[in-house]
C-alpha positions as a printed Julia matrix, in Angstrom:
138×3 Matrix{Float64}:
  -94.24  11.88  -22.56
  -93.57  14.01  -19.5
  -96.32  14.98  -17.08
 -100.03  14.43  -17.14
 -102.14  15.68  -19.99
 -105.61  16.63  -18.81
 -108.49  14.8   -20.45
 -109.99  18.1   -21.52
 -107.22  20.71  -21.82
 -109.63  23.62  -22.26
 -109.76  26.01  -19.31
 -112.81  25.75  -17.09
 -115.4   28.46  -17.37
 -116.19  30.87  -20.16
 -113.46  33.44  -19.78
 -110.72  31.1   -21.02
 -112.5   30.76  -24.33
 -112.8   34.52  -24.73
 -109.3   35.52  -23.6
 -107.11  32.41  -23.17
 -103.92  34.42  -22.63
 -105.26  36.49  -19.73
 -107.07  33.47  -18.29
 -103.85  31.41  -18.23
 -101.81  34.23  -16.72
 -104.4   34.78  -13.98
 -104.59  31.07  -13.18
 -100.82  30.9   -12.8
 -100.6   34.14  -10.8
 -100.26  34.12   -7.02
 -103.55  34.1    -5.12
 -103.29  37.72   -3.93
 -102.74  38.96   -7.5
 -105.69  36.95   -8.81
 -107.87  38.26   -5.96
 -106.77  41.84   -6.69
 -107.82  41.42  -10.33
 -111.19  39.94   -9.39
 -111.75  42.66   -6.78
 -110.99  45.38   -9.3
 -113.64  44.02  -11.66
 -116.16  43.31   -8.86
 -115.9   46.89   -7.63
 -116.37  48.23  -11.15
 -119.57  46.19  -11.5
 -120.81  47.16   -8.03
 -120.2   50.84   -8.78
 -121.81  50.78  -12.22
 -125.19  49.24  -11.35
 -127.87  49.68   -8.7
 -128.74  46.36   -7.07
 -131.92  45.35   -5.27
 -129.82  43.86   -2.45
 -126.86  46.18   -1.9
 -125.87  44.31    1.27
 -125.45  41.07   -0.71
 -123.37  42.88   -3.34
 -121.15  44.49   -0.69
 -120.69  41.08    0.96
 -119.83  39.51   -2.39
 -117.2   42.15   -3.15
 -115.74  41.78    0.37
 -115.68  37.99   -0.01
 -113.87  38.26   -3.33
 -111.35  40.72   -1.9
 -110.6   38.58    1.14
 -110.55  35.34   -0.86
 -113.07  33.62    1.37
 -116.3   31.88    0.37
 -119.47  33.88    0.65
 -121.87  32.55    3.27
 -124.52  30.34    1.59
 -127.41  32.57    2.71
 -125.7   35.69    1.34
 -124.79  33.85   -1.87
 -128.47  32.98   -2.34
 -129.36  36.63   -1.8
 -126.75  37.62   -4.42
 -128.29  35.15   -6.87
 -131.75  36.63   -6.28
 -130.57  40.21   -6.45
 -131.66  42.25   -9.42
 -129.84  45.17  -10.87
 -130.95  48.15  -12.82
 -129.07  49.84  -15.56
 -128.32  49.06  -19.17
 -128.48  45.64  -20.79
 -125.43  44.3   -18.96
 -127.07  44.47  -15.54
 -128.0   40.79  -15.58
 -124.43  39.82  -16.48
 -123.2   41.84  -13.49
 -125.32  39.76  -11.09
 -124.17  36.51  -12.69
 -120.51  37.53  -12.57
 -120.59  38.49   -8.9
 -122.46  35.28   -8.09
 -119.96  33.13  -10.03
 -116.97  34.75   -8.34
 -118.24  33.79   -4.89
 -118.55  30.05   -5.6
 -116.9   27.54   -3.29
 -113.93  26.05   -5.15
 -114.84  22.76   -6.76
 -118.37  22.69   -5.36
 -120.25  24.65   -7.99
 -120.29  24.78  -11.77
 -119.48  28.48  -11.49
 -115.91  29.56  -12.06
 -114.57  32.7   -10.31
 -112.88  33.97  -13.48
 -116.32  34.0   -15.12
 -116.62  37.35  -13.34
 -114.3   38.71  -16.04
 -116.39  37.18  -18.81
 -119.51  38.77  -17.32
 -117.75  42.13  -17.14
 -117.01  42.07  -20.87
 -120.8   42.0   -21.42
 -121.92  44.13  -18.48
 -119.46  46.99  -18.9
 -117.96  46.66  -22.39
 -116.96  50.32  -22.46
 -114.87  49.88  -19.29
 -113.43  46.46  -20.11
 -110.35  47.68  -22.08
 -109.3   49.87  -19.13
 -109.92  47.04  -16.66
 -107.95  44.6   -18.79
 -104.99  47.0   -18.91
 -105.18  47.38  -15.13
 -105.18  43.6   -14.72
 -102.16  43.36  -17.04
 -100.47  45.9   -14.76
 -101.21  43.76  -11.71
  -99.76  40.71  -13.43
  -96.59  42.54  -14.44
  -96.37  44.48  -11.17
């Protein structure tokens, strides 16, 4: 046997169960490409819904784009933010919150932003997925 086999080979988070191919390609992509994909989706969510704390949402999107952790106070504000819109509004908040987690310190997984987007903006998801494919093949 060559190499280490993880104890649980399933990808972390929810997105890998929904779209294992895209999840694997994003995990193996360079950091800037992965951040560009997450930023694309974060902006789509931020543009689609009205949030009770727009400053927290803007900070979350900026944090995702720059690839830096969101300050704990702002992350708490993002968690408490509410959004208005159709039924996917709650998923939008959860996705933005998950994408700003400190690596390895929270149960949230940044790629769960993509899972949340499939629920929050299902009509836009096919276009977003094609755009992410373009980033990965770019």
